[in-house]
C-alpha positions as CSV (number, residue, x, y, z in Angstrom):
1,M,-200.7,-47.4,99.5
2,G,-203.2,-45.1,97.8
3,I,-205.7,-45.9,95.2
4,S,-204.2,-47.0,91.8
5,I,-205.4,-45.9,88.4
6,W,-206.8,-49.4,87.8
7,Q,-209.0,-49.3,90.9
8,L,-210.4,-45.9,89.8
9,L,-211.2,-47.2,86.3
10,I,-213.1,-50.2,87.8
11,V,-215.1,-47.9,90.1
12,L,-215.8,-45.6,87.1
13,A,-217.0,-48.6,85.0
14,I,-219.3,-49.8,87.8
15,V,-220.8,-46.3,88.2
16,I,-221.4,-46.1,84.4
17,L,-223.1,-49.5,84.5
18,L,-225.3,-48.5,87.4
19,F,-226.4,-45.0,86.2
20,G,-225.8,-45.0,82.5
21,T,-224.0,-42.4,80.4
22,K,-227.1,-40.2,79.8
23,K,-227.9,-39.8,83.4
24,L,-224.3,-39.0,84.3
25,R,-224.2,-36.4,81.5
26,N,-227.3,-34.7,82.8
27,I,-225.8,-34.7,86.4
28,G,-222.6,-33.2,85.0
29,S,-224.3,-30.5,83.1
30,D,-226.6,-29.6,86.0
31,L,-223.6,-29.4,88.4
32,G,-221.7,-27.3,85.9
33,G,-224.6,-24.9,85.5
34,A,-225.0,-24.6,89.2
35,I,-221.3,-23.7,89.7
36,K,-221.5,-21.2,86.8
37,T,-224.6,-19.5,88.4
38,F,-222.9,-19.4,91.8
39,K,-219.8,-17.8,90.4
40,K,-221.9,-15.2,88.6
41,S,-223.9,-14.3,91.7
42,V,-220.7,-13.9,93.8
43,K,-219.2,-11.7,91.1
44,D,-222.4,-9.5,90.9
45,E,-222.5,-9.2,94.7
46,D,-218.9,-8.0,94.8
47,S,-219.7,-5.3,92.2
48,E,-222.7,-4.1,94.2
49,K,-220.7,-3.4,97.4
50,P,-220.4,0.3,98.2
51,D,-217.0,1.9,98.5
52,N,-215.8,2.7,102.0
53,D,-213.8,5.7,100.8
54,P,-214.8,8.5,103.2
55,E,-214.6,11.2,100.5
56,K,-217.0,9.3,98.2
57,L,-219.4,8.7,101.1
58,T,-219.4,12.4,101.9
59,E,-220.1,13.2,98.3
60,Q,-222.9,10.7,98.1
61,N,-224.5,12.0,101.4
62,S,-224.3,15.6,100.4
63,E,-226.3,14.9,97.3
64,R,-229.1,13.4,99.5
65,V,-229.5,16.4,101.8
66,I,-232.8,18.2,101.4
67,E,-232.7,21.8,102.3
68,G,-235.8,23.2,104.0
69,E,-237.5,23.8,107.3
70,A,-239.8,21.5,109.2
71,T,-243.2,22.8,110.0
72,V,-246.1,21.5,111.9
73,S,-249.7,22.0,110.8
74,P,-252.1,23.7,113.2
75,E,-254.2,20.5,113.4
76,V,-251.2,18.4,114.5
77,S,-250.2,21.0,117.1
78,E,-253.7,21.1,118.5
79,V,-253.8,17.3,118.9
80,A,-250.4,17.3,120.5
81,S,-251.5,20.0,123.0
82,K,-254.6,18.1,123.9
83,A,-252.7,14.9,124.5
84,A,-250.2,16.7,126.7
85,S,-253.0,18.3,128.8
86,K,-254.6,14.8,129.2
87,E,-251.3,13.4,130.4
88,A,-250.9,16.3,132.9
89,T,-254.4,15.7,134.2
90,N,-253.8,12.0,134.6
91,E,-250.5,12.6,136.5
92,T,-252.1,15.1,138.9
93,S,-255.0,12.8,139.6
94,S,-252.7,9.8,140.2
95,K,-250.6,11.9,142.6
96,K,-253.7,12.8,144.6
97,T,-254.8,9.2,144.9
98,K,-251.3,8.2,146.1
99,K,-251.5,10.9,148.8
100,K,-254.9,9.7,150.0
101,A,-253.6,6.1,150.4
């Protein structure tokens, strides 16, 4: 009790009469181009995924390691010590006010 071939042909003829062959051709080519672009982007995305092989990851990470020692300039250490002394002063003054209350 499905749709017969004759019913499909009648529907196709009505669609062609409504939209015209030129418009249907444009819709078909646009749809085909969209599908082609989608498949291409999925393929490109798969090729960009990194490998999850632990040995390869270790090799990649070892190439990124920068050897050296971290140093702090005198200006930065001076600013940090001033900030620490201000915090200590604020803490002692807040403790004194709590004791008074």
